[in-house]
C-alpha positions as semicolon CSV with decimal commas, in nm:
position;residue;x (nm);y (nm);z (nm)
1;M;-6,946;18,141;4,418
2;L;-6,694;18,087;4,189
3;I;-6,871;18,099;3,868
4;E;-7,105;18,383;4,004
5;E;-6,764;18,580;3,987
6;A;-6,624;18,469;3,697
7;L;-7,043;18,550;3,503
8;T;-6,980;18,938;3,722
9;E;-6,603;19,038;3,634
10;H;-6,755;19,022;3,272
11;G;-7,074;19,219;3,290
12;M;-7,228;18,803;3,191
13;A;-7,432;18,844;3,552
14;R;-7,722;18,627;3,514
15;G;-8,020;18,628;3,835
16;I;-7,783;18,341;3,988
17;Q;-7,900;18,071;4,310
18;R;-7,726;17,868;4,479
19;A;-7,828;17,594;4,657
20;D;-7,525;17,382;4,911
21;D;-7,689;17,035;4,820
22;G;-7,935;16,839;4,626
23;V;-8,149;16,858;4,862
24;A;-8,180;17,242;4,840
25;A;-8,211;17,215;4,485
26;L;-8,450;17,078;4,444
27;E;-8,649;17,266;4,675
28;Y;-8,568;17,587;4,551
29;L;-8,673;17,362;4,228
30;R;-8,947;17,326;4,329
31;D;-9,095;17,577;4,482
32;P;-9,370;17,742;4,346
33;H;-9,281;18,137;4,419
34;T;-8,938;18,126;4,225
35;D;-8,889;18,124;3,851
36;R;-8,781;17,902;3,678
37;P;-8,379;17,882;3,573
38;D;-8,276;17,897;3,218
39;L;-7,970;17,714;3,275
40;I;-7,899;17,458;3,598
41;V;-7,448;17,421;3,610
42;L;-7,464;17,082;3,891
43;D;-7,176;16,972;4,069
44;L;-7,129;16,565;4,127
45;N;-7,042;16,618;4,452
46;M;-7,237;16,768;4,733
47;P;-7,367;16,656;5,051
48;R;-7,712;16,489;5,120
49;M;-7,833;16,383;4,748
50;N;-7,552;16,460;4,511
51;G;-7,545;16,573;4,167
52;R;-7,624;16,173;4,005
53;E;-7,911;16,141;4,226
54;L;-7,997;16,485;4,179
55;L;-8,044;16,553;3,758
56;N;-8,216;16,200;3,764
57;V;-8,453;16,332;3,949
58;L;-8,441;16,635;3,786
59;K;-8,492;16,449;3,415
60;K;-8,814;16,263;3,594
61;D;-8,987;16,604;3,679
62;T;-9,177;16,663;3,375
63;A;-9,212;17,067;3,510
64;L;-8,798;17,051;3,497
65;S;-8,715;16,759;3,235
66;S;-8,672;17,057;3,000
67;I;-8,424;17,273;3,162
68;P;-8,035;17,236;3,072
69;I;-7,809;17,125;3,315
70;V;-7,428;17,139;3,218
71;V;-7,216;16,883;3,541
72;L;-6,957;17,095;3,587
73;T;-6,703;16,860;3,799
74;T;-6,335;16,743;3,916
75;S;-6,442;16,411;3,791
76;A;-6,336;16,254;3,447
77;A;-6,387;15,918;3,492
78;P;-6,567;15,762;3,214
79;D;-6,844;15,568;3,408
80;D;-6,933;15,986;3,533
81;V;-6,900;16,122;3,209
82;E;-7,148;15,785;3,068
83;D;-7,358;15,827;3,318
84;A;-7,433;16,186;3,321
85;Y;-7,500;16,101;2,937
86;R;-7,749;15,845;3,030
87;Q;-7,908;16,075;3,272
88;H;-8,019;16,327;2,938
89;A;-7,730;16,606;3,087
90;N;-7,776;16,812;2,825
91;A;-7,335;16,869;2,904
92;Y;-7,042;16,762;3,066
93;V;-6,717;16,997;3,140
94;T;-6,461;16,898;3,357
95;K;-6,377;17,147;3,619
96;P;-5,989;17,322;3,514
97;V;-5,761;17,377;3,737
98;N;-5,640;17,640;3,608
99;L;-5,829;17,914;3,815
100;D;-5,784;18,143;3,458
101;E;-5,911;17,830;3,273
102;F;-6,150;17,756;3,548
103;M;-6,362;18,116;3,437
104;Q;-6,292;18,067;3,069
105;T;-6,490;17,762;3,047
106;V;-6,755;17,865;3,343
107;Q;-6,823;18,190;3,059
108;S;-6,861;17,922;2,747
109;I;-7,126;17,775;2,952
110;D;-7,332;18,052;3,010
111;S;-7,270;18,184;2,609
112;F;-7,309;17,896;2,415
113;F;-7,607;17,808;2,629
114;L;-7,798;18,154;2,713
115;D;-7,692;18,291;2,415
116;T;-7,611;18,070;2,140
117;A;-7,864;17,810;2,149
118;T;-8,241;17,797;2,095
119;T;-8,411;17,684;2,436
120;L;-8,785;17,563;2,407
121;P;-9,028;17,819;2,451
122;P;-9,143;17,810;2,838
123;H;-9,435;17,591;2,913
124;P;-9,773;17,736;2,934
125;G;-9,781;17,812;3,353
126;D;-9,423;17,903;3,374
127;E;-9,250;18,167;3,425
128;A;-8,955;18,210;3,225
């Protein structure tokens, strides 16, 4: 909810979908009736299927593997960072504790991945 607030606060709102756990996220992403997201912001600490497991599944799924994934989590543990990049996360960001810094971090992620970075064109049959 804070991510959505950070984006809407500065007029950067995009279509945002939130999943409460990894299983729900995977179901949403694999649903043929939903639009493919431009970016996934992933927390490592989720119930049912944690972020590490979901990242692994997504990057092995040919239909979903090209979606940029930013891990945004509280952990700064070197093992977590290394594991995320080993599983092909596009970026790893440690959540700032300060609310203003968190809001700025989210806005920076949005700005870079959706406005600055060049992305792959959609696959034939995918909806942008």
